[in-house]
C-alpha positions, 0 to 999 in steps of 0.5 A: 808784549810778553810778560817776563815776570816770574810765573809766581808774580804773574799767577799769584793764584797758581802759587797759592794753589801750589802751596795748598797742594803741599798742605793737602799732601801732608808735606812741609813747604817753606819758600826759599826767600833768597831764591824768590828775590832772585826771581826763582821759586824753590820750596823746601820740603821733606820725606821719610826714607828708611825711617829718617827724614830726608830734605828736599828742594822742589825747584820750579822753572820759568816755564811753569806750569807747562813744564815740571819742577825738579825735585832734589835730594841729598846726592848719593841717596839712591843708586838709580834714578838720581843724578850722582852729582846734582842730586835731582831725581828722575821721576818722569820717563819723558819729563817734557811729555809725561808731566800732567800740567795744571793737574799736578803740582810739585807736591803731587810729583813728590807723593805720586812719583818720588815716594813710590821710587823711595818705597821701591828702593827700600825693598832693593835694587831688583824691585827698582829695576822691575818697576822702572822704564826700560832704559839704561842709566849710563854713568857718562850721561852725568858728566858735564861736557864741552858743548862743542867738542867730541871724540869719535871712538870706532867700534873695534877700539871701544874695548882695547886689550890691556889696562892702559897705554897710549892711543892715537887721536887725529884732530879732524876739526879744532874740537873734533877728534877720532881715535885711530889706534890704541897702541899698535892696534889701528881701527879697521872700521871704514867709517873712520876714514871720514874724508876730513884732512887730518892735520894733527895727531896726538898721543894720549895716555889712557887707563882702564878703571874697574868702575865709573869715576863718579867720585871725580865729580862732574866737571873738567876741573874736578876730573883733572884734580882726580886724575892728578891724585889717583893717576898722576902719570897720565898728565903733567903736573901744573908748573907754578906760575912763578916758575913758568918759562924757566929753562930748568923746569920741564914745561908741559905741552900746550895741550894734553888729553888723558883718557879713562875707560870703564864699564857702564850700563848699556841696557835696562837688563843690566848689560854693560858696555865699555865707556870712555871719558876724555879730559882736555887740558890747555896749559896755554891760556889763563886760567888753565882750560880743562874740559871733558870731551864727549865720547861717541861710539862710531858704530853702525849699530848706533845708527840702525837702532834708531830706525828698526823698520829699515833693517837690511838696507845696507845690502841694497844698491841704488842708482840715482839719476839726477842730483838736482833738487829732488835727486839730492834730497832722495839720495841723502835720505836713503843714505840716512835710511841705511842704503849701503851703496850709491851711484849718483849720475849728473853732469852739472855743477852746483850754482849759487842760485840752486841752494834756495832748494838744494840739499847742498849749501854754499860750501858746495857751490861750483862743485860737480853735483854728482860727486858732491851729493855722493860725499853728502851721502857718506857724511850722513851715513859713514857706513855707505859707499857712494860714487859720483859719475859725470854723465850727460845723456844725449852726448854725441861724443863720449869723453869716458870712452863708453856711450851713456847707454853702456855706462848706465847698463854697467851701473844697473848690473846688480842694482836693486833700484833706479831712482830717476829724478832728472826732471826730463821726461825724455830721459825718464822715458829712456831710463824706464826702458833700460831699467825694464830691460835690466829687470831693475825696478825704477821710481821716478818723480818730477815737479810741475811748473812753479813746483806747485805739484809733483807726480810719481811713478813706480815701474816694477818689471813683471808687476806694473805697466812699463814706463811707456804705457805710463806716459801714454796713460798720462798723456791721454788723461787716464791718470790723475795729474797735479796742478801746474803753476800759472805764470811760473817763470823759467830761469835760463842760464843758456839753453842747456840749463833751464830751470823753473822757479819754485820753493824749496819747501815744496821740493822737499815734500816731493822728495820725501814722497819719492823717498818713501816710494823708494824705501817701500820698493826696496822692502827693508827687512824691518817691515817699513810699509809699502804703498798700495799704489804705483802712481801719485799726483800731488797738488801741494796747494789743494785741500785734501777734500777738493772736489776738482782735484784732491791734494793727492790722488793715486792709482795702480798701474797694471800690466798692459796685455797689449804691450810687448814690453809689459808682456816680456817683463811679465816673464821676468822675476824682478829684483824687488 
């Protein structure tokens, strides 16, 4: 049973050590008895700053000693590295990782980190900036937001013209809004078309400020009071309760939103960006609800700066054949990686049983897989284009008016990569052939019975063996093979819908391997490393040092000089 008593009761020796550290560091230390009675430890101490004594509070979390205490001083003492409202200092670059648990105590945090920060601050802000970690301190990070509410601000509307006016918000979901226009200027950002049904539009007054409104306080109620005092034209005045409902008194709308925009720090170099603060007021509840909505920039740069190794993938066009368990995962992960255009091919719908291992969930049951996975790609990356195509290989009638071969040929024209994840070796053989003829690289992956293993291949026209040579080498045992599940069951829903049993966690790992192979083949400008092999067999339940069959075995696939297809491809340039 876990002992949930306060840490200083469970570890009295640790408390004694903590207090002794304050003495050793020549710091005063007085335990807050009221806090202690409530199960918390707070130690009152002090340091000298600019010749005066500054009171401190060192507050310890329940997870001490693994997690660090928080040191508070008078709010506004420092212009950097101190919360403007709470007064807590920022003393560790990564608080949960840089804390020297059981080496440092609270006194060490004060002497090693806070005193150094105060010494820098006495010399001026330039010295503080010169010794700080390279990260900005945006003012909007200090406000208290509703946990379930946000406003998306498209990049082309972040810094509108003028000092104020009216903007148009579309309510996408009960607590998610999108800025569609500022005045007569509407966003042209394609990502602003989220595909969500827009049932309500709100006209919201906004005002430009010269600096962040830190004197407004951190919470919705305090910002509400500040706006009524300094910019009363942005909101309705509260109606006294005794006059509410009276016909002669103008009643405010049920919901009001007001917006403030101001410059804030964007980079450690002091560069700035325009920030937004949205106040949501609901007059129809008691007490009146006032909350800050978290503004988020709808900007592709916000996505791509988190994946610098994957630069340039927005120009890539990928065809994904098969939107099942593996293909769906690969498509969505490639969308997250930044691929700009997808064509998803499949003929099937999502069955309820599929969701045990599919990227889609209960909300997509019954939907065509190709279209549903295309939508999932766009939800994961609003800056990509994705189209689902109902296409069934082997049809002897062509509802679309063109044969599957003609349709695949048209989709491969201009594509940079074909991802084959149909689970059919015959279809893979066909697609390998037409991809080679189209001079388009192909990566293919399939799982063995029971999903206990998976195999992967990459065919690069003019660089590797063709898919036919690969299958010959595989059939004759010239290539390593993955484990097959013994006694794996086959679930059949008619002869056209066979599927094997297996766990989604194994399928997800296989999809990750195929995705890495796809990204490496696309060769992003950011330098994501490519594999030095073109075939892999993975047995998920083997040890890496298994002498019989290692967990992962790889091989290269050189061109076959005796194969006409390989020789013909050797004269091509490839699109890799």
